[in-house]
C-alpha positions as CSV (number, residue, x, y, z in Angstrom):
1,M,2.9,25.3,8.5
2,S,0.3,23.0,6.8
3,L,0.7,19.8,6.8
4,P,0.8,17.2,3.3
5,P,-2.7,15.7,2.6
6,G,-4.0,12.9,3.9
7,R,-1.6,13.4,7.5
8,P,-2.9,13.5,10.8
9,K,-3.9,17.2,11.8
10,E,-3.7,18.3,15.4
11,G,-5.8,16.8,17.6
12,D,-5.5,13.6,15.8
13,V,-4.1,10.5,17.1
14,P,-0.5,10.6,14.9
15,L,1.4,7.3,13.8
16,G,4.2,7.5,15.7
17,G,3.3,10.3,18.1
18,T,1.3,11.3,21.5
19,T,-2.2,12.5,22.0
20,R,-2.4,15.9,23.6
21,S,-2.0,14.7,27.3
22,G,1.5,13.0,26.6
23,E,0.4,9.6,26.4
24,A,1.1,7.1,23.2
25,P,-2.2,6.0,22.5
26,A,-2.2,1.8,22.4
27,M,-3.4,2.1,18.4
28,R,-2.7,4.0,15.6
29,L,-5.0,5.6,12.5
30,N,-4.6,5.3,9.4
31,P,-5.1,8.5,7.7
32,V,-4.7,6.6,3.6
33,R,-7.5,4.0,4.7
34,E,-10.2,7.2,5.9
35,R,-9.0,9.9,3.3
36,L,-9.2,6.7,0.9
37,R,-12.8,6.2,2.3
38,A,-14.0,9.9,2.3
39,G,-13.4,9.9,-1.5
40,G,-10.0,11.1,-1.5
41,N,-6.4,10.2,-3.2
42,V,-3.5,9.1,-1.5
43,F,0.1,9.1,-2.8
44,G,3.1,7.2,-1.8
45,V,6.3,4.6,-3.2
46,M,6.7,1.2,-3.3
47,A,10.2,-0.4,-1.5
48,F,11.7,-3.1,-3.4
49,E,15.4,-2.4,-2.2
50,F,16.6,0.3,0.0
51,F,15.7,-1.3,3.2
52,T,17.8,1.7,5.3
53,P,16.7,3.9,8.5
54,G,16.7,7.1,6.4
55,L,14.4,5.1,3.4
56,A,10.7,5.9,5.7
57,P,12.2,9.9,6.8
58,V,13.0,10.5,2.8
59,L,9.8,10.0,1.7
60,A,7.9,11.1,4.3
61,A,10.2,14.7,3.5
62,S,8.9,14.1,-0.2
63,S,5.4,14.2,1.4
64,A,4.6,10.8,0.4
65,E,1.8,9.4,2.4
66,F,2.5,5.9,2.8
67,V,5.5,3.2,2.0
68,L,4.2,0.1,0.1
69,L,7.2,-2.7,1.4
70,D,7.6,-5.5,-0.5
71,M,8.4,-9.1,0.2
72,E,7.1,-11.1,-2.7
73,H,10.1,-10.2,-5.1
74,S,12.5,-8.3,-2.3
75,G,13.7,-11.6,-0.4
76,V,13.5,-9.2,2.2
77,A,13.2,-10.9,5.6
78,M,10.5,-10.4,8.3
79,D,12.9,-8.7,10.7
80,T,14.2,-6.1,8.4
81,I,10.3,-5.3,7.6
82,K,9.5,-5.1,11.3
83,V,12.3,-2.3,11.3
84,Q,11.1,-0.4,8.5
85,I,7.9,-0.6,9.8
86,A,9.0,0.9,12.9
87,Y,10.5,3.5,10.7
88,A,7.4,4.6,8.9
89,H,5.5,5.2,12.3
90,G,8.6,7.3,13.5
91,A,8.4,9.7,10.2
92,G,4.4,9.8,10.2
93,I,3.6,7.5,6.9
94,V,1.7,4.6,6.7
95,P,3.5,1.5,6.4
96,M,2.0,-1.3,4.3
97,V,3.1,-4.5,2.8
98,R,3.0,-6.7,0.2
99,V,3.0,-10.3,1.3
100,P,4.4,-12.9,-0.7
101,A,1.2,-15.0,-1.1
102,C,-2.7,-14.2,0.4
103,A,-1.7,-17.0,3.5
104,Y,-2.2,-16.7,7.4
105,H,0.7,-17.5,8.6
106,L,2.3,-15.0,6.3
107,I,-0.1,-11.9,7.0
108,A,-0.3,-12.4,10.5
109,P,3.1,-11.5,11.7
110,V,3.9,-9.0,9.3
111,L,0.2,-7.4,11.1
112,D,1.4,-7.8,14.5
113,A,5.2,-6.1,13.6
114,G,2.8,-3.0,12.8
115,A,1.9,-3.0,9.2
116,L,-1.4,-0.9,8.6
117,G,-2.5,-2.5,5.3
118,I,-1.5,-5.6,3.6
119,M,-2.0,-5.8,0.0
120,A,-2.2,-10.1,-1.3
121,P,-1.1,-10.7,-4.4
122,M,-2.1,-13.0,-6.9
123,I,-6.0,-11.9,-6.2
124,E,-8.4,-14.3,-8.4
125,T,-11.8,-15.3,-6.7
126,R,-14.1,-14.1,-4.1
127,E,-12.6,-16.7,-2.2
128,Q,-9.6,-15.4,-2.0
129,A,-10.7,-12.1,-0.6
130,E,-12.5,-13.4,1.4
131,T,-9.6,-15.0,3.4
132,L,-7.3,-11.5,2.9
133,V,-10.0,-10.0,4.8
134,A,-10.4,-12.7,7.6
135,A,-6.8,-12.6,8.1
136,C,-6.6,-9.0,8.2
137,R,-9.7,-8.1,10.8
138,Y,-10.6,-9.0,13.9
139,R,-13.6,-11.4,15.1
140,P,-16.7,-10.6,14.4
141,E,-15.1,-9.4,10.3
142,G,-12.7,-12.0,10.8
143,R,-10.5,-14.6,12.0
144,R,-7.3,-12.7,13.3
145,G,-5.3,-14.2,16.0
146,L,-5.0,-12.6,19.1
147,G,-1.5,-11.0,20.0
148,F,-1.0,-8.1,22.2
149,S,1.5,-6.6,24.3
150,V,3.4,-6.4,20.6
151,S,4.6,-3.5,18.5
152,H,1.0,-3.5,16.7
153,D,-0.4,-2.1,19.9
154,R,2.8,-0.2,21.1
155,Y,3.5,-2.6,23.7
156,T,0.9,-1.3,25.9
157,G,-1.7,-3.3,28.1
158,G,-5.1,-2.8,28.8
159,A,-8.3,-4.8,27.7
160,A,-8.4,-6.4,24.3
161,R,-11.8,-5.6,23.0
162,P,-10.9,-1.7,22.1
163,K,-7.7,-3.2,20.0
164,M,-9.4,-5.0,18.2
165,Q,-12.4,-2.7,17.2
166,A,-9.3,0.2,16.8
167,A,-7.2,-2.1,14.6
168,N,-10.5,-3.5,12.6
169,E,-11.3,0.6,11.4
170,A,-7.2,0.8,11.0
171,I,-6.3,-2.0,8.5
172,L,-6.0,-1.1,5.1
173,T,-7.0,-4.4,3.1
174,I,-5.6,-4.4,-1.1
175,A,-6.8,-7.1,-3.2
176,L,-3.9,-7.1,-6.3
177,I,-5.8,-8.1,-9.5
178,E,-3.0,-9.2,-11.7
179,S,-4.3,-11.9,-14.1
180,A,-7.1,-12.3,-16.6
181,R,-9.3,-14.6,-14.6
182,G,-8.6,-12.2,-11.7
183,V,-10.0,-9.5,-13.8
184,E,-12.9,-11.5,-15.2
185,N,-13.8,-12.1,-11.7
186,A,-12.9,-8.7,-10.3
187,E,-16.5,-7.5,-9.7
188,A,-16.7,-10.1,-7.3
189,I,-13.4,-9.5,-5.5
190,L,-13.8,-5.8,-5.0
191,A,-17.7,-6.6,-3.7
192,T,-16.1,-8.5,-1.0
193,P,-17.2,-7.0,2.8
194,G,-13.8,-5.9,3.8
195,I,-11.9,-5.4,0.8
196,D,-10.6,-1.7,0.7
197,L,-8.2,-1.1,-2.0
198,G,-8.2,-3.0,-5.3
199,W,-4.8,-2.9,-7.3
200,L,-3.6,-3.1,-10.7
201,G,-0.9,-5.4,-11.3
202,H,-0.1,-4.2,-14.5
203,Y,2.7,-6.3,-15.8
204,D,1.7,-10.0,-14.5
205,L,-2.2,-9.2,-16.3
206,S,-0.3,-8.0,-19.2
207,D,1.8,-11.3,-19.4
208,S,-1.3,-13.7,-18.5
209,L,-3.3,-12.2,-21.9
210,G,-0.1,-13.0,-23.9
211,C,0.8,-9.5,-24.5
212,A,3.4,-9.0,-21.9
213,E,4.5,-5.2,-21.6
214,D,2.3,-4.6,-24.3
215,F,0.8,-1.8,-22.4
216,N,-1.3,-0.2,-25.8
217,N,-2.4,-4.0,-26.5
218,P,-6.3,-4.5,-27.1
219,R,-6.3,-7.2,-24.9
220,Y,-4.7,-5.2,-21.8
221,L,-6.3,-2.0,-22.8
222,A,-10.1,-3.8,-22.3
223,A,-9.1,-5.9,-19.1
224,E,-7.7,-2.6,-17.8
225,Q,-11.0,-0.9,-18.5
226,R,-13.0,-4.1,-17.1
227,L,-11.3,-3.5,-14.2
228,L,-12.0,0.5,-13.7
229,A,-15.4,-0.6,-14.6
230,A,-15.5,-3.3,-11.5
231,G,-14.2,-0.5,-9.4
232,A,-16.9,2.1,-10.4
233,A,-20.2,-0.3,-9.4
234,T,-18.6,-1.6,-6.8
235,N,-17.8,1.8,-5.3
236,T,-14.6,0.2,-4.3
237,P,-11.1,2.7,-5.1
238,L,-8.6,1.0,-6.8
239,G,-4.4,1.5,-6.8
240,W,-1.8,1.5,-10.0
241,L,2.3,1.8,-9.3
242,V,3.0,4.8,-12.3
243,L,6.4,5.9,-13.0
244,T,5.7,9.8,-13.3
245,G,4.3,12.6,-11.6
246,E,2.6,13.0,-15.4
247,A,1.6,9.7,-15.1
248,A,-0.1,10.1,-11.9
249,R,-1.8,12.8,-12.6
250,L,-3.4,11.1,-15.6
251,A,-3.7,7.7,-13.8
252,L,-6.1,10.2,-11.4
253,R,-8.3,11.7,-14.1
254,R,-9.1,7.8,-15.1
255,G,-10.4,6.9,-11.7
256,F,-7.5,5.6,-10.0
257,R,-7.1,6.5,-6.6
258,C,-3.7,5.2,-5.2
259,V,-1.6,5.6,-7.0
260,C,2.6,4.8,-6.5
261,I,4.7,6.9,-8.1
262,G,7.5,4.5,-8.5
263,H,9.4,2.1,-6.4
264,E,12.3,3.1,-5.1
265,V,15.3,1.7,-7.3
266,A,13.8,3.0,-10.5
267,V,13.3,6.8,-8.8
268,L,16.8,7.0,-8.1
269,R,17.5,5.7,-11.6
270,N,15.8,8.0,-13.4
271,A,16.4,10.8,-11.2
272,L,20.4,9.9,-12.1
273,A,19.9,9.0,-15.9
274,Q,18.3,12.2,-16.3
275,E,20.8,14.5,-14.1
276,F,24.3,12.5,-16.0
277,A,22.3,13.3,-19.1
278,N,21.8,16.6,-18.2
279,A,25.6,17.2,-17.1
280,R,26.6,15.4,-20.2
281,K,24.8,17.8,-22.8
282,D,28.1,20.0,-23.8
283,G,30.5,17.7,-24.5
284,S,32.7,18.5,-21.8
285,A,33.5,15.4,-20.2
286,A,36.9,14.9,-18.8
287,P,38.5,13.2,-21.7
């Protein structure tokens, strides 16, 4: 049986399983980070609302490779995020989290809960990008605090240093660039050592340019192109959220390599709206 792109192959350490010896490894791999570093593309879904036990398994069944759990706009608490991260590991998809702000005290508990990717919003300078990296990496690459025998290392014992090295290889750092200032500094942000992925925040970017939601405005188009050029110049992959598979194909052709196909509310709403419209086409609804 073939596996969806980006899923672990036989012999790899799976996200939620065991090694061939039958023992659960302390630290998990991140196939999304590995695929991006190898030049590949990855697909997932952002989640704002439906934080249920079935969310991650449903996304896995659809062949999503990751789920990006939102904490910036959803108002969801850390306990809920910790449970969703565990569900994602169990389902075999990569759990990533958008934190409310680029601050150590907001990032550290999410990482210790087992998240394999951190998206920080409103990154506008290289210094902010460096803060993100420092919070996500153990020394010498950063200054992440040491906490073990918790969720991120599967509550195991053993030496800390191998776990630190494995975590530094697994955590995906995502700089969300969503302002005019961020685009102006995009090349410096994306060139920051340890930044793995830049992300286009199109709504806030358009708003900061004075053309909210006008994605055909020349100011917005120029800013988007500048971000794409910065990604190419620094050899840093870029991500984006789109609404459909067709839009995702267009995004790939334009240079984006990490794509969320909607957030789960929009996906459900749009799919149901289309099916209800189809059901009512012949005008046979009951009086």
